[in-house]
N, C-alpha and C positions, 0 to 999 in steps of 0.2 A: 537335296535340300531346297526348300523354298526360301524366298526372301524373308518371309515371316520368321523363319528359323535362323537364317544367317545373321541378320542385323542384331537381334538381341544377343547372340553369342559373341559377335564382334564387340558390342558395347560392353558386355561382361568381361571379355578378355582384356580390353583396354583398361577398364576400371580396376580389374584385378591386378594388372601390371602396375598401375599407379598406387593401389592400396597396399601391396605387399611390402615395399620399403618402409612405409609409414607404420604398418603393423609391427614390423621387425624392430624399428626404433622404439616403439611404444612399449612392447612387452618382451622383446627378444625374439630371435628367429625360431627357436625351438617351440616356445609357447605359442607363437603366432601360427606356425605350421600345424601343431597339434590341435589348436582351436579350429583352424580352417578345416582340417580333416574331420574333426568331431562334428562340425556344423554341416558338412557337405551332404551326408546321407539323410539326416532329418530334413534338410531343406529340399532335397530331391524328392522325397516321398511325401512331403507335407501336402501337396495338392490332393493326393489320393486320400490321405487321412482326413483333411478338411472336408473333402466331398462326402466321405462316409459319415462324418459327424454333422453334416448339413451346413457347414460354414463356407463352402466354396460355390461360386456362381454355377447355376444350372446350365445345361447345354444350349438352351435357347436364349440365355441372357447375353446382353451386350457387353457385360463385364468379363465374360469368360476368356476371350482372346487377350485383353490387356493383363488379366491375372496370370494366365499361362506365360505370356511374354515376360512378365516381371519375375516369375520363378525361373525361367530360362536364364535371364540376366543374373539373378542371384546365384544360381548353381554354377554358372560359368565363372562368375567373379570369384567365388570361394575356391573353386577348383584351380583356377589360374593362379590365384595367390598362393595356394598350398604348393603347387608345382614349382613356382618361382622360388619360394622359400626353401624347398627341398634341394633344388639345384644350387642355390646359394650356399647352403650348408655343406653340400658335397664339395663345392669349390673351396670352402674353408678347410675341410678335411684334407684336400689335396695340398693346400699350402702348408698346413701343419705337418703333413707327412714329408713334404720337401724339406722343412726346417729340421725334422728329426733324422731323415735318411740321407739328405743331400741330393736326391734325384726326384724328378717330377714323374708322376704316374697317373695323370688325370684320366687317361684312357682306361686304365684298370678300374678306377673308382666309378666312372660313369658306366662302364660295361657291367660292373657288379650291380649298379643301380638298375640297369635295364634287365639284367638277369633276375633280380629280385622281383621286378614288376611282372616278368613272365611267370615266375613261381606263384605270385599272387593270382594271376589269371588262371593258372592250372588249378590252384586250390579252389578258386571260385567255381570253375567248371565242375570239379569234383563235388563241391557242396551242392550245386544244382542237381547233379546226377543223384547224389545222396537223397535229396528231397524228393526227386522223382521216384526213386526206389521205395521210399517210405510211403508215398501216396499210393503207388502200385500195391505195396504190401497191404495197406489198409483196404483198398478196393477189393483185392483178391481174398482177403480174410473175411470180408463182409458177405461174399456170395459162396455157395457151395462149390467146391472144386470137383471137376469131372473124375478125378482119380481118388476122391475121398473114400470111396467104397473099397478101393484096393489097398490103401494105406491107413494105418490106425492113427489116432491122435498123437500117440507117443512118437511114431515114426515121423510125422509131420513136424512135431516139436523139435526132434533131434535134427531134422533137415534145416529148420529155421535157425537153430543154434549154430550148426556147422557153417551155413552161409554167412551168418553174422560174424563168426570168428574169422572166416576167410576174408571178409570185407575189411574188418578191422586190421588184420595183418597186412593186407594190401595197402590200406590207407596209411598205416604206420611206416610201411616201406618207403613211401614217397617222403614222409617227414624225416626219416632217418637219412635218406639219400640227400635231401636238402641240407640237413645239418652237417653231414660229412663234407659236402661241397663247401659249405661256409667255413668249417674248421680248416680245410685244406687251403682255402683262399686266405684265411687269417694267418696261417703259418707261413704263407709265402711272403707276407709282409715282414 
């Protein structure tokens, strides 16, 4: 990372740390966290969208670097605020669980949160792979296949359907495994 990248992130992280408690008091932790997560992705991709629409500085412009630094600060601010609010809500759940059960189990709750984060990463990677496979399918369906003379259109269609069904079954397996782990975790409480 260069200094141009570290400084805005540090400013955004400090500003997000200061903003999170105020946002929680203003609208509540849940609403503030949901709002921050809802704003994070559009804010992160807005430079690209603005460039496509012609509203973002061009590469030779003196305003390009300040605009990018501003977006880095905003994305870091929003992400930091959301993370702080989520951790705060998990701590609230730990305290509520202690009141109900009489024992503290913060390690379990924070481990479950980390596990959920890993599942999100896995699903994100699966989504990227899914998009790559769709792009490859489009590319390969646009050009004649070398074995097209050996296989009829019906056979290729059946192959396409079989591969799609297998993919959906494999994808659903991960969803079912995640749900089973969640139910097992819930019953342990």
